[in-house]
C-alpha angles and dihedrals in degrees: 000000000000122000094255093054091042094052092044091052093049092046093051092044092051091050094046091049091054093045091051092050092045094057095099093040095065141131131191148234114231130192102168113148097233143344092235094100126220137303117250090260092050090046090055090052091048090052091052091049092047092050090052089056098048092042087073091061095101119173121257139170103206137008135179135181142168112258135198117202122207130187131158093344094312125110140184137172134238143134139273119218124184123188097185112247092353113063144355116196130187113187131191117213134189118194088348094305121117109237101167143005145187112213123186127190130172088271108038152002114239122196118192129192101193093182094062094028095236132127139180135194136196129194114247091207093052094047092046093048092053091060098033096244102118093141094049106043098071136127091249088058090059091046091053092049093051093046094044095242133145113251129199112210113243092008110059132233112007113259136199093269094054097074095105092053089073130068110227129214135175120242136189120287096025094297123143128209123209117197127198108196132199133161090262105040149358119235114198135188126192122208120195127221090270091056095251122138105246103170142022116194139168131201120202108182095200093058127066095218136105131208127177128176111196129187138204140162105039114215119212111238114180105291094348140043137229127203115253097201123053124181117192121191128180125177132177125059087358114035112194139153127191141162132216120196116192125201138171095019115189134184127215098025125123111288095221127258126291117247115262116191116224128195088271090069127079122208116222134174118270091248090052092050093052089050091050091051091046093051096043091050088069 
């Protein structure tokens, strides 16, 4: 692999690692027209629109898709594999060869640099406990984000009967915002006029950080749909912006193989891996 491809891979991997770890440390943008809520008639319309959104949340066991990563003018390809409830894998490939991956399970996040034969892992439970978001930092949360679905912390994907658990507000251009409020954070979803989820956002008042996951270009996939274009933005102590573009999604196919470290690999701490990526990038 040439130096340009190598540096691009390392740069993207470093950014994706940070974005993945920043998911529960997020805050949101909000453009709702008022906090006065809706009339009964508007609330009925909002319920109908919400039910149209969650009706597309069909069940599945495995999914895979091609993915193109973009960050600061650089781009690389790879694949997304989801084994529902068990594993989410994002790989980075160069000339058809996997050179890096991020693999999440219910227990941990694993980051692998196959070029330098190093890997690191961090416990989801430990990271979530440190910031008090045990119900939010779960594998199913990441699945919902990647599939463009509404998620209810501690419960799973939002269902038809969950409408009243959200506060609803009108927005410009026919959009609707649904807020899920707790003492620690505000989780918001934005639906467009066509009843597609176009943004997931979280606001944590005690942290000066912002994270927004925006969607566009829904792709029809059997009885459901997945967004083709994902824009991820994090600002604060770590300011990052990245895009994911999905294509050729398919359900029911093999969800890839889990990473198995051989003697050729060296395990390092997550902090050490980020430092390795940072130094090699230069």
